[in-house]
PyMOL Python script that loads the backbone (N, CA, C, O; Angstrom):
from pymol import cmd

cmd.read_pdbstr("""\
ATOM      1  N   MET A   1       1.226  33.691  27.927  1.00  0.00           N
ATOM      2  CA  MET A   1       1.816  32.374  27.881  1.00  0.00           C
ATOM      3  C   MET A   1       3.204  32.499  27.267  1.00  0.00           C
ATOM      4  O   MET A   1       3.353  33.016  26.159  1.00  0.00           O
ATOM      5  N   ASP A   2       4.200  32.033  27.973  1.00  0.00           N
ATOM      6  CA  ASP A   2       5.578  32.099  27.495  1.00  0.00           C
ATOM      7  C   ASP A   2       6.018  30.870  26.722  1.00  0.00           C
ATOM      8  O   ASP A   2       7.011  30.914  25.997  1.00  0.00           O
ATOM      9  N   LYS A   3       5.286  29.770  26.872  1.00  0.00           N
ATOM     10  CA  LYS A   3       5.663  28.543  26.171  1.00  0.00           C
ATOM     11  C   LYS A   3       4.419  27.698  25.925  1.00  0.00           C
ATOM     12  O   LYS A   3       3.358  27.955  26.492  1.00  0.00           O
ATOM     13  N   PHE A   4       4.564  26.693  25.075  1.00  0.00           N
ATOM     14  CA  PHE A   4       3.466  25.783  24.803  1.00  0.00           C
ATOM     15  C   PHE A   4       3.161  24.955  26.046  1.00  0.00           C
ATOM     16  O   PHE A   4       4.073  24.596  26.791  1.00  0.00           O
ATOM     17  N   ARG A   5       1.893  24.651  26.274  1.00  0.00           N
ATOM     18  CA  ARG A   5       1.512  23.820  27.410  1.00  0.00           C
ATOM     19  C   ARG A   5       1.507  22.340  27.044  1.00  0.00           C
ATOM     20  O   ARG A   5       1.721  21.494  27.913  1.00  0.00           O
ATOM     21  N   ASP A   6       1.273  22.018  25.803  1.00  0.00           N
ATOM     22  CA  ASP A   6       1.223  20.631  25.357  1.00  0.00           C
ATOM     23  C   ASP A   6       2.474  20.309  24.564  1.00  0.00           C
ATOM     24  O   ASP A   6       3.121  21.197  24.009  1.00  0.00           O
ATOM     25  N   GLU A   7       2.802  19.043  24.518  1.00  0.00           N
ATOM     26  CA  GLU A   7       3.927  18.595  23.705  1.00  0.00           C
ATOM     27  C   GLU A   7       3.368  17.805  22.531  1.00  0.00           C
ATOM     28  O   GLU A   7       2.508  16.942  22.708  1.00  0.00           O
ATOM     29  N   CYS A   8       3.852  18.099  21.350  1.00  0.00           N
ATOM     30  CA  CYS A   8       3.362  17.386  20.177  1.00  0.00           C
ATOM     31  C   CYS A   8       4.459  17.323  19.127  1.00  0.00           C
ATOM     32  O   CYS A   8       5.373  18.148  19.111  1.00  0.00           O
ATOM     33  N   GLY A   9       4.354  16.337  18.257  1.00  0.00           N
ATOM     34  CA  GLY A   9       5.267  16.245  17.123  1.00  0.00           C
ATOM     35  C   GLY A   9       4.704  17.071  15.976  1.00  0.00           C
ATOM     36  O   GLY A   9       3.497  17.050  15.737  1.00  0.00           O
ATOM     37  N   VAL A  10       5.535  17.776  15.284  1.00  0.00           N
ATOM     38  CA  VAL A  10       5.099  18.597  14.158  1.00  0.00           C
ATOM     39  C   VAL A  10       5.847  18.149  12.923  1.00  0.00           C
ATOM     40  O   VAL A  10       7.068  17.990  12.935  1.00  0.00           O
ATOM     41  N   PHE A  11       5.093  17.948  11.857  1.00  0.00           N
ATOM     42  CA  PHE A  11       5.673  17.512  10.597  1.00  0.00           C
ATOM     43  C   PHE A  11       4.826  18.124   9.502  1.00  0.00           C
ATOM     44  O   PHE A  11       3.599  18.038   9.566  1.00  0.00           O
ATOM     45  N   GLY A  12       5.428  18.732   8.507  1.00  0.00           N
ATOM     46  CA  GLY A  12       4.655  19.359   7.443  1.00  0.00           C
ATOM     47  C   GLY A  12       5.280  19.188   6.076  1.00  0.00           C
ATOM     48  O   GLY A  12       6.499  19.102   5.933  1.00  0.00           O
ATOM     49  N   ILE A  13       4.420  19.142   5.079  1.00  0.00           N
ATOM     50  CA  ILE A  13       4.842  19.061   3.677  1.00  0.00           C
ATOM     51  C   ILE A  13       3.938  19.998   2.896  1.00  0.00           C
ATOM     52  O   ILE A  13       2.734  20.059   3.146  1.00  0.00           O
ATOM     53  N   PHE A  14       4.511  20.721   1.960  1.00  0.00           N
ATOM     54  CA  PHE A  14       3.741  21.663   1.150  1.00  0.00           C
ATOM     55  C   PHE A  14       3.966  21.379  -0.322  1.00  0.00           C
ATOM     56  O   PHE A  14       5.102  21.188  -0.757  1.00  0.00           O
ATOM     57  N   GLY A  15       2.890  21.350  -1.089  1.00  0.00           N
ATOM     58  CA  GLY A  15       2.991  21.272  -2.540  1.00  0.00           C
ATOM     59  C   GLY A  15       3.321  19.907  -3.113  1.00  0.00           C
ATOM     60  O   GLY A  15       3.745  19.816  -4.265  1.00  0.00           O
ATOM     61  N   HIS A  16       3.141  18.856  -2.355  1.00  0.00           N
ATOM     62  CA  HIS A  16       3.403  17.504  -2.859  1.00  0.00           C
ATOM     63  C   HIS A  16       2.059  16.805  -3.042  1.00  0.00           C
ATOM     64  O   HIS A  16       1.198  16.917  -2.169  1.00  0.00           O
ATOM     65  N   PRO A  17       1.848  16.090  -4.142  1.00  0.00           N
ATOM     66  CA  PRO A  17       0.549  15.448  -4.367  1.00  0.00           C
ATOM     67  C   PRO A  17       0.176  14.412  -3.302  1.00  0.00           C
ATOM     68  O   PRO A  17      -1.008  14.127  -3.122  1.00  0.00           O
ATOM     69  N   GLU A  18       1.137  13.851  -2.607  1.00  0.00           N
ATOM     70  CA  GLU A  18       0.860  12.868  -1.558  1.00  0.00           C
ATOM     71  C   GLU A  18       1.215  13.428  -0.179  1.00  0.00           C
ATOM     72  O   GLU A  18       1.667  12.691   0.697  1.00  0.00           O
ATOM     73  N   ALA A  19       1.009  14.728   0.008  1.00  0.00           N
ATOM     74  CA  ALA A  19       1.408  15.394   1.255  1.00  0.00           C
ATOM     75  C   ALA A  19       0.734  14.784   2.480  1.00  0.00           C
ATOM     76  O   ALA A  19       1.394  14.589   3.501  1.00  0.00           O
ATOM     77  N   ALA A  20      -0.558  14.478   2.407  1.00  0.00           N
ATOM     78  CA  ALA A  20      -1.255  13.927   3.572  1.00  0.00           C
ATOM     79  C   ALA A  20      -0.670  12.573   3.964  1.00  0.00           C
ATOM     80  O   ALA A  20      -0.441  12.324   5.148  1.00  0.00           O
ATOM     81  N   ARG A  21      -0.427  11.703   3.000  1.00  0.00           N
ATOM     82  CA  ARG A  21       0.127  10.375   3.291  1.00  0.00           C
ATOM     83  C   ARG A  21       1.543  10.487   3.849  1.00  0.00           C
ATOM     84  O   ARG A  21       1.890   9.798   4.809  1.00  0.00           O
ATOM     85  N   LEU A  22       2.355  11.347   3.254  1.00  0.00           N
ATOM     86  CA  LEU A  22       3.725  11.521   3.730  1.00  0.00           C
ATOM     87  C   LEU A  22       3.766  12.142   5.129  1.00  0.00           C
ATOM     88  O   LEU A  22       4.641  11.811   5.930  1.00  0.00           O
ATOM     89  N   THR A  23       2.831  13.032   5.420  1.00  0.00           N
ATOM     90  CA  THR A  23       2.749  13.610   6.758  1.00  0.00           C
ATOM     91  C   THR A  23       2.373  12.541   7.775  1.00  0.00           C
ATOM     92  O   THR A  23       2.921  12.507   8.877  1.00  0.00           O
ATOM     93  N   TYR A  24       1.433  11.665   7.406  1.00  0.00           N
ATOM     94  CA  TYR A  24       1.081  10.539   8.283  1.00  0.00           C
ATOM     95  C   TYR A  24       2.320   9.706   8.597  1.00  0.00           C
ATOM     96  O   TYR A  24       2.574   9.378   9.756  1.00  0.00           O
ATOM     97  N   LEU A  25       3.081   9.368   7.577  1.00  0.00           N
ATOM     98  CA  LEU A  25       4.285   8.559   7.788  1.00  0.00           C
ATOM     99  C   LEU A  25       5.306   9.297   8.656  1.00  0.00           C
ATOM    100  O   LEU A  25       5.967   8.685   9.495  1.00  0.00           O
ATOM    101  N   GLY A  26       5.434  10.605   8.457  1.00  0.00           N
ATOM    102  CA  GLY A  26       6.349  11.398   9.273  1.00  0.00           C
ATOM    103  C   GLY A  26       5.931  11.429  10.732  1.00  0.00           C
ATOM    104  O   GLY A  26       6.771  11.293  11.621  1.00  0.00           O
ATOM    105  N   LEU A  27       4.625  11.609  10.991  1.00  0.00           N
ATOM    106  CA  LEU A  27       4.137  11.600  12.368  1.00  0.00           C
ATOM    107  C   LEU A  27       4.286  10.219  12.990  1.00  0.00           C
ATOM    108  O   LEU A  27       4.583  10.098  14.178  1.00  0.00           O
ATOM    109  N   TYR A  28       4.082   9.183  12.195  1.00  0.00           N
ATOM    110  CA  TYR A  28       4.271   7.813  12.683  1.00  0.00           C
ATOM    111  C   TYR A  28       5.721   7.610  13.132  1.00  0.00           C
ATOM    112  O   TYR A  28       5.982   6.975  14.154  1.00  0.00           O
ATOM    113  N   ALA A  29       6.647   8.153  12.361  1.00  0.00           N
ATOM    114  CA  ALA A  29       8.065   8.031  12.705  1.00  0.00           C
ATOM    115  C   ALA A  29       8.409   8.809  13.981  1.00  0.00           C
ATOM    116  O   ALA A  29       9.360   8.455  14.677  1.00  0.00           O
ATOM    117  N   LEU A  30       7.648   9.861  14.294  1.00  0.00           N
ATOM    118  CA  LEU A  30       7.898  10.672  15.487  1.00  0.00           C
ATOM    119  C   LEU A  30       7.221  10.132  16.743  1.00  0.00           C
ATOM    120  O   LEU A  30       7.442  10.664  17.831  1.00  0.00           O
ATOM    121  N   GLN A  31       6.409   9.097  16.620  1.00  0.00           N
ATOM    122  CA  GLN A  31       5.620   8.630  17.768  1.00  0.00           C
ATOM    123  C   GLN A  31       6.504   8.168  18.926  1.00  0.00           C
ATOM    124  O   GLN A  31       7.687   7.872  18.757  1.00  0.00           O
ATOM    125  N   HIS A  32       5.896   8.119  20.088  1.00  0.00           N
ATOM    126  CA  HIS A  32       6.544   7.648  21.319  1.00  0.00           C
ATOM    127  C   HIS A  32       7.688   8.554  21.772  1.00  0.00           C
ATOM    128  O   HIS A  32       8.663   8.078  22.353  1.00  0.00           O
ATOM    129  N   ARG A  33       7.574   9.845  21.512  1.00  0.00           N
ATOM    130  CA  ARG A  33       8.585  10.787  21.989  1.00  0.00           C
ATOM    131  C   ARG A  33       7.973  11.762  22.999  1.00  0.00           C
ATOM    132  O   ARG A  33       8.477  12.872  23.173  1.00  0.00           O
ATOM    133  N   GLY A  34       6.896  11.354  23.662  1.00  0.00           N
ATOM    134  CA  GLY A  34       6.284  12.176  24.694  1.00  0.00           C
ATOM    135  C   GLY A  34       5.177  13.094  24.206  1.00  0.00           C
ATOM    136  O   GLY A  34       4.686  13.917  24.978  1.00  0.00           O
ATOM    137  N   GLN A  35       4.772  12.979  22.952  1.00  0.00           N
ATOM    138  CA  GLN A  35       3.707  13.828  22.447  1.00  0.00           C
ATOM    139  C   GLN A  35       2.388  13.471  23.121  1.00  0.00           C
ATOM    140  O   GLN A  35       2.150  12.320  23.488  1.00  0.00           O
ATOM    141  N   GLU A  36       1.544  14.471  23.273  1.00  0.00           N
ATOM    142  CA  GLU A  36       0.237  14.255  23.870  1.00  0.00           C
ATOM    143  C   GLU A  36      -0.859  14.164  22.824  1.00  0.00           C
ATOM    144  O   GLU A  36      -1.943  13.665  23.123  1.00  0.00           O
ATOM    145  N   SER A  37      -0.614  14.629  21.615  1.00  0.00           N
ATOM    146  CA  SER A  37      -1.644  14.580  20.583  1.00  0.00           C
ATOM    147  C   SER A  37      -1.024  14.827  19.217  1.00  0.00           C
ATOM    148  O   SER A  37       0.128  15.246  19.103  1.00  0.00           O
ATOM    149  N   CYS A  38      -1.810  14.558  18.189  1.00  0.00           N
ATOM    150  CA  CYS A  38      -1.392  14.886  16.828  1.00  0.00           C
ATOM    151  C   CYS A  38      -2.633  14.977  15.958  1.00  0.00           C
ATOM    152  O   CYS A  38      -3.716  14.568  16.376  1.00  0.00           O
ATOM    153  N   GLY A  39      -2.491  15.495  14.781  1.00  0.00           N
ATOM    154  CA  GLY A  39      -3.588  15.592  13.836  1.00  0.00           C
ATOM    155  C   GLY A  39      -3.056  15.944  12.466  1.00  0.00           C
ATOM    156  O   GLY A  39      -1.919  16.394  12.319  1.00  0.00           O
ATOM    157  N   ILE A  40      -3.893  15.732  11.463  1.00  0.00           N
ATOM    158  CA  ILE A  40      -3.516  16.048  10.092  1.00  0.00           C
ATOM    159  C   ILE A  40      -4.638  16.869   9.474  1.00  0.00           C
ATOM    160  O   ILE A  40      -5.811  16.517   9.593  1.00  0.00           O
ATOM    161  N   VAL A  41      -4.280  17.949   8.822  1.00  0.00           N
ATOM    162  CA  VAL A  41      -5.213  18.731   8.017  1.00  0.00           C
ATOM    163  C   VAL A  41      -4.599  18.853   6.640  1.00  0.00           C
ATOM    164  O   VAL A  41      -3.437  19.235   6.503  1.00  0.00           O
ATOM    165  N   SER A  42      -5.382  18.528   5.612  1.00  0.00           N
ATOM    166  CA  SER A  42      -4.897  18.674   4.240  1.00  0.00           C
ATOM    167  C   SER A  42      -5.829  19.614   3.490  1.00  0.00           C
ATOM    168  O   SER A  42      -6.987  19.789   3.869  1.00  0.00           O
ATOM    169  N   SER A  43      -5.316  20.212   2.430  1.00  0.00           N
ATOM    170  CA  SER A  43      -6.091  21.170   1.651  1.00  0.00           C
ATOM    171  C   SER A  43      -5.806  20.993   0.177  1.00  0.00           C
ATOM    172  O   SER A  43      -4.685  20.681  -0.225  1.00  0.00           O
ATOM    173  N   ASP A  44      -6.840  21.198  -0.622  1.00  0.00           N
ATOM    174  CA  ASP A  44      -6.665  21.199  -2.072  1.00  0.00           C
ATOM    175  C   ASP A  44      -6.585  22.623  -2.610  1.00  0.00           C
ATOM    176  O   ASP A  44      -6.662  22.844  -3.818  1.00  0.00           O
ATOM    177  N   GLY A  45      -6.432  23.572  -1.718  1.00  0.00           N
ATOM    178  CA  GLY A  45      -6.379  24.976  -2.100  1.00  0.00           C
ATOM    179  C   GLY A  45      -7.697  25.691  -1.881  1.00  0.00           C
ATOM    180  O   GLY A  45      -7.739  26.920  -1.822  1.00  0.00           O
ATOM    181  N   ALA A  46      -8.788  24.919  -1.759  1.00  0.00           N
ATOM    182  CA  ALA A  46     -10.100  25.506  -1.535  1.00  0.00           C
ATOM    183  C   ALA A  46     -10.725  25.007  -0.234  1.00  0.00           C
ATOM    184  O   ALA A  46     -11.337  25.781   0.501  1.00  0.00           O
ATOM    185  N   LEU A  47     -10.571  23.726   0.046  1.00  0.00           N
ATOM    186  CA  LEU A  47     -11.179  23.116   1.224  1.00  0.00           C
ATOM    187  C   LEU A  47     -10.113  22.551   2.153  1.00  0.00           C
ATOM    188  O   LEU A  47      -9.064  22.086   1.707  1.00  0.00           O
ATOM    189  N   LEU A  48     -10.398  22.598   3.452  1.00  0.00           N
ATOM    190  CA  LEU A  48      -9.548  21.947   4.450  1.00  0.00           C
ATOM    191  C   LEU A  48     -10.230  20.652   4.867  1.00  0.00           C
ATOM    192  O   LEU A  48     -11.441  20.626   5.084  1.00  0.00           O
ATOM    193  N   ARG A  49      -9.463  19.591   4.979  1.00  0.00           N
ATOM    194  CA  ARG A  49     -10.008  18.299   5.399  1.00  0.00           C
ATOM    195  C   ARG A  49      -9.196  17.800   6.587  1.00  0.00           C
ATOM    196  O   ARG A  49      -7.967  17.749   6.528  1.00  0.00           O
ATOM    197  N   SER A  50      -9.882  17.434   7.663  1.00  0.00           N
ATOM    198  CA  SER A  50      -9.190  16.896   8.840  1.00  0.00           C
ATOM    199  C   SER A  50      -9.767  15.532   9.181  1.00  0.00           C
ATOM    200  O   SER A  50     -10.958  15.280   8.997  1.00  0.00           O
ATOM    201  N   GLU A  51      -8.914  14.672   9.675  1.00  0.00           N
ATOM    202  CA  GLU A  51      -9.316  13.310  10.064  1.00  0.00           C
ATOM    203  C   GLU A  51      -8.857  13.059  11.472  1.00  0.00           C
ATOM    204  O   GLU A  51      -9.084  11.976  12.012  1.00  0.00           O
TER     205      GLU A  51
END
""", "prot")
cmd.dss("prot")
cmd.show_as("cartoon", "prot")
cmd.util.cbc("prot")
cmd.orient("prot")
């Protein structure tokens, strides 16, 4: 595969106590630009949580 098949918005934050909320707001700001999907995964250093 030479390129991605899907189009998506990517937004990330590392080391901020409100990283999940800020990532949500960042993805919200990127909406309606042709993305086909999005998701958020957050971690406390031990567990991964996805919604």
